C-alpha positions as CSV (number, residue, x, y, z in Angstrom):
1,M,50.1,-46.5,66.6
2,Y,49.6,-49.5,64.4
3,R,52.5,-50.3,61.9
4,D,51.5,-52.0,58.7
5,E,54.6,-53.4,57.0
6,I,52.8,-53.6,53.6
7,V,51.9,-50.0,53.6
8,E,55.4,-49.0,54.7
9,E,56.8,-51.1,51.8
10,I,54.5,-49.3,49.4
11,H,55.6,-45.9,50.7
12,R,59.3,-46.9,50.5
13,I,58.9,-48.1,46.9
14,R,56.9,-45.0,45.9
15,E,59.6,-42.8,47.5
16,E,62.4,-44.6,45.6
17,Y,60.5,-44.3,42.3
18,L,59.9,-40.6,42.8
19,R,63.6,-40.1,43.8
20,S,64.7,-41.8,40.6
21,F,63.1,-38.9,38.7
22,N,64.5,-36.3,41.1
23,Y,60.9,-35.6,42.2
24,D,60.1,-34.2,38.7
25,L,56.4,-35.0,38.1
26,K,56.6,-34.4,34.3
27,S,59.3,-37.0,33.9
28,L,57.5,-39.4,36.2
29,F,54.3,-39.0,34.3
30,A,56.1,-39.5,31.0
31,D,57.6,-42.7,32.3
32,L,54.1,-43.9,33.4
33,Q,52.7,-43.1,30.0
34,K,55.6,-45.1,28.4
35,Q,55.0,-48.1,30.6
36,E,51.2,-47.9,29.8
37,A,51.9,-47.9,26.1
38,E,54.4,-50.7,26.3
39,S,52.1,-52.9,28.4
40,G,49.9,-53.9,25.5
41,R,46.9,-53.7,27.8
42,E,43.6,-52.1,26.6
43,I,43.2,-48.7,28.1
44,V,39.6,-47.6,28.8
45,D,38.8,-43.9,28.5
46,L,36.1,-43.0,31.0
47,S,36.3,-39.3,30.4
48,S,33.3,-39.4,28.0
49,N,31.1,-41.2,30.4
50,R,28.4,-39.3,32.2
51,S,28.9,-38.2,35.8
52,Q,27.5,-40.2,38.7
53,A,25.0,-37.4,39.4
54,T,23.7,-37.6,35.8
55,R,23.3,-41.4,36.1
56,W,21.6,-41.1,39.5
57,T,19.1,-38.4,38.1
58,N,18.3,-40.6,35.1
59,L,17.8,-43.6,37.4
60,Q,15.4,-41.7,39.5
61,K,13.4,-40.7,36.4
62,V,13.2,-44.3,35.2
63,S,12.1,-45.5,38.5
64,G,9.5,-42.7,38.9
65,K,11.2,-41.3,42.0
66,N,11.9,-37.6,42.4
């Protein structure tokens, strides 16, 4: 089986990060939210966007395809 050193490193780092929170997802999520807030980067909320299916349906209507 093919061994990818980069993927293995990502898995190792992810495991260490999870272990640092004792595998508590609530604590991990809180830390991610804290990092996000402290980053100063603009956060784009895509939750209000229409679904892909809706966009595709509208695209078909505009192009005259059904």
